[in-house]
C-alpha positions, 0 to 999 in steps of 0.5 A: 711902052709907047709902042705897046700903048699905041697898039692898045689904042688902035685895037680899042679904038678901031674895034669901037668904030668897025669890026673888032681887031686882034693885034699880033705884036712880033719883034718886027711889026704889028698885024691885025686880024678882023672879026670874031675869028681874029683870035684863031687866025692870030694864033695860027699866024703867030710865032713863039714869043709873040704877043696877042692883044685882044679887045673887048668882045667875044672870040670863038676858039674853035677848040683850038690847040696852041703849040707855041709860047704866046703872051695873050692879053685881053681887056679884062673880065669884070664888067665894071672895069671894062665899061669902055671896052667890054669884057674879052671873051674866049668862047670855047675850049683851049688845049696846050700842047708840048711846045706851049711852055711859058704861055701867058693868059691875062685879062680873058674870060674863057667860056670853056676849059683850059687843058693840056694834052696828056703827059706833055710837059707844058711848063711855066703856064701863067694864068693871071687876072682871068676867069675860066668857066670850064675845067682847068685840067693838067692832064697826065700821070706824072710820067712827064710832069708839067712844071711850075703852073702859076694861077694868080688873081683869077676865078675858076668856076669849074673843076681843077684837075692837077693830075700832071702838075708839079710845083704849081702855085695857086695864089689869091684866086677864087674857086667854085668847085673841087681841086683834084689829084694835087700832089706837092703843090702850093695853095696860098690866100685863096677862097674855096666856095664849095659848100652845101652839096646835097649828096649822100657821100662825103665831098672834099674841097681838095684831093691830094697829098703833100700839099702846102695849104696856107692862108686860105678861106674854106667856106664849108659848113658841111662835108670835109675839107681835105682828102689826102695824106700829109698835107701842111695846113697853116693859118687857114680860116674855116667856119667849122669848129673841127675841120677835116684836114685829111690823114696825118695832116701837119696843121697849125694856127688855123682859124676855126669856128668863124661864122660865115656871116662874120668873114666878108664885108658882103658875101652870101651863097656858095659861088663867086659873084661879081657884086660881092665884097671879099674884103675881110670884116676883121683883117687884123684878126685873121692873119696868115703865116706871113703876117698879112691877112688870110684870103685874097687880099693878103700874101704875095699877090693881093687881089687887084680890084677889077682884075685889070690886066697889067697892059695899059688899060682903056678906062674912058672912051667918048666918041661923038655921034657925028662930025662937026661943021669942019668934018671933025669927029670928037674923040676922047680916050683915056688910058692908064698904065698899070703897076702890076 
C-alpha cells in the first residue's frame, strides 16, 4: 500500500508541476510516460498483469486495441471530487481483444466507445466508477461468448449492446440509452433514463430474453419498457400504471404508478446530470427484493458519492506560487485511503 500511495503522489504531484505522467506499475518497477500520448505508450509497454495509474487530464486513445490484461485506474470523472487533480479523460475509442481477460477500468471518463472484437471471448471485464460516453458493445453472436462482464457504479450515455455477453452483471449504474441484445444477464439497482422520444414507433429500454431485472428504476412515461420473452422482473419502480414487461414475463412486487417528481430528491429531464441528486425521497417505501431500497443506493454495491476510484485519492493540493527566502516551495498534498 505504501508503494501504491507513493506512485499516486508522484503522478499527481509531477503532473501539476510539468507534463502529465502515466505511471506503469509492474512487479519489478515503476515507469513513467509523459505527455498526452502517455496512455497509449504505457499500454504498449505494459505486460499482462501490470497496473496503469492515470492522473487528471486528457489522453487520446488513438482508437487503441488492448490485447492484454491490465488494471487501469484514473482519478475519477466527477469534477467536484477531482478538484485537486482534474478528471481523467480517455479521448477516443477502445477495443478489447481476446487476451484482455480480466481487464479492469476504474475512475476514467471514456469519450468514445468501449467494444470487444467480434466473437472474442474477452472474459471478466470490470468497469467500475467510470463514465462511457459512447457505446458499450460486446460484439459477436454467442458462438464464443464473453463471460462475466461486470459494470458497477458507472454511467453509460451511449447505447449498450450485449450481443456476445453471457452471465453479465450490471449493478448500481445509470444509463441514458437502450440496452440491446441481452440474454440471460442480470440488471440490479440501476436507473434507466430513456424517455420522451418523439418517434412514430415503440421504443424499449431493454431488448432481450431470459434476463433478471430487479430493483431498477425506469423513468418512462411513454413507449414500453421491455421487448423480449420470459424476463424476470422483481421490485422495479416505474411511473407507469401498466408498464409493458414484454412477452410471458415473470413479474412480481413492482412499484408502479409512482409520479416522476416523487421519486428522487432532485432530478429533472431524461438524461444523467452531475448536479442531480438520485437519492430516493422515500427509500423506506420503495424496497427491492433484497430488502434494501430500489435504485443506485441499494443492493450489493450502493453508489459511491462522486464515484471516487478505490486507489488512494488525492483530495487536496496546495502548491505555493513561489519559493521562500530559503528557496523552499510550500506544498500540501492530502491523500485519503478508500474502503472500496
